[in-house]
C-alpha positions as CSV (number, residue, x, y, z in Angstrom):
1,M,19.6,-144.5,18.2
2,G,21.0,-140.4,19.4
3,R,20.1,-139.3,16.3
4,I,16.4,-140.6,16.5
5,N,15.8,-138.6,19.6
6,S,17.8,-135.9,18.3
7,A,14.6,-135.8,15.2
8,H,11.9,-136.1,17.4
9,F,13.4,-133.6,19.8
10,I,13.1,-131.6,16.3
11,L,10.3,-132.4,15.0
12,N,8.6,-131.5,18.5
13,V,9.8,-128.4,19.2
14,F,9.0,-127.5,15.0
15,G,5.3,-129.1,16.0
16,S,5.3,-127.1,19.3
17,G,5.9,-123.5,17.9
18,V,3.6,-124.1,14.9
19,A,0.7,-125.0,17.6
20,L,2.0,-121.8,19.3
21,V,2.2,-119.7,16.3
22,K,-1.8,-121.1,15.6
23,L,-3.0,-120.4,19.4
24,L,-1.6,-116.5,19.3
25,T,-3.3,-116.6,15.5
26,S,-6.7,-118.0,17.2
27,L,-6.3,-115.0,20.2
28,L,-5.9,-112.4,17.8
29,V,-9.0,-113.2,15.7
30,I,-10.8,-113.3,19.0
31,W,-9.8,-110.1,20.2
32,L,-10.8,-108.1,16.9
33,T,-13.9,-109.8,16.8
34,L,-14.8,-108.5,20.1
35,N,-13.4,-105.2,19.3
36,W,-15.8,-105.3,16.3
37,K,-18.7,-106.8,17.7
38,V,-18.6,-104.5,20.5
39,R,-18.2,-101.6,18.5
40,K,-21.8,-102.8,16.1
41,A,-23.6,-103.4,18.7
42,R,-23.0,-99.8,20.8
43,K,-24.0,-98.6,17.4
44,A,-27.3,-100.7,17.1
45,F,-27.6,-99.8,21.5
46,E,-27.6,-96.3,20.6
47,K,-29.9,-96.0,17.4
48,E,-32.3,-97.8,19.1
49,L,-32.3,-95.8,22.3
50,V,-32.6,-92.4,20.0
51,K,-35.4,-93.7,17.9
52,Q,-37.4,-94.4,21.2
53,G,-37.1,-90.8,22.4
54,M,-33.6,-90.0,24.4
55,L,-30.7,-87.5,23.6
56,K,-28.4,-88.9,21.0
57,H,-25.4,-87.6,24.0
58,D,-27.0,-89.7,26.9
59,A,-27.7,-92.8,24.4
60,R,-23.6,-92.5,24.2
61,R,-23.6,-91.7,28.2
62,I,-25.4,-95.3,28.2
63,S,-24.1,-97.4,25.4
64,A,-20.3,-96.8,26.9
65,Q,-21.1,-99.3,29.2
66,F,-20.2,-102.1,26.3
67,A,-16.8,-100.8,25.8
68,T,-16.3,-100.8,29.7
69,L,-17.3,-104.5,30.1
70,K,-15.3,-105.1,27.2
71,D,-12.2,-103.8,28.9
72,N,-13.0,-105.9,32.4
73,I,-12.8,-109.0,30.2
74,E,-9.8,-108.2,28.1
75,N,-8.4,-107.3,31.6
76,S,-9.6,-110.2,33.4
77,V,-7.8,-112.3,30.7
78,K,-4.7,-110.2,30.8
79,Q,-4.9,-110.9,34.7
80,S,-5.2,-115.0,34.2
81,L,-2.3,-114.9,32.2
82,R,-0.5,-112.8,33.8
83,G,-0.9,-115.5,37.0
84,W,-0.2,-118.7,35.0
85,R,3.7,-117.4,34.7
């Protein structure tokens, strides 16, 4: 009976490790995707503003808010993870 319980324990630990790796991989993909999408959105927004007649410098300054919002989202997620511990 003891061998069966230890085998179940080992399988459960291994399964938990696999689930943790999947979770961390998903979080990494989400983080990379968010960075990529924010970069594309900033460039497209700047392009449209310049097309409408705004100076390039001003368009960059306004589009910097996309990066600020992304940073705020990342900090919120980090704080929620710290609070969870």
